[in-house]
C-alpha angles and dihedrals in degrees: 000000000000112000120318114330121191116245131193137184120225147144125264111242101171136023100166095115122081111261091348133099132184112231123194113210115197125197138166119244130182117230108244096225107025097033092221115147110243127194109230121196125195130182123221129184110225134189115247105183097186097039085235099140121096129195109279097027118137108228141177115228127193129197120255141167115300108284097179140344094297104009115099101140135077127206105244099182144343106244099183127012119224090225092058092047096052097053115088 
């Protein structure tokens, strides 16, 4: 990897595009005035070269050069498969 790239962990919510997945990253943020903890969600489009990700997978994404109009992230690894998570 060149330099320090940002990385995030999120859950795949859509894989209907070819070689692209939508990843929702959730984080906790404290309100500046009221000090209440708020859950903030953000969607990122990430490149999935092998079309390996399924809906519900937990993945790590890292930033990269712009690959398309909205795609600036690449799936680095699948941390938890949705198939493994569903089984009891």
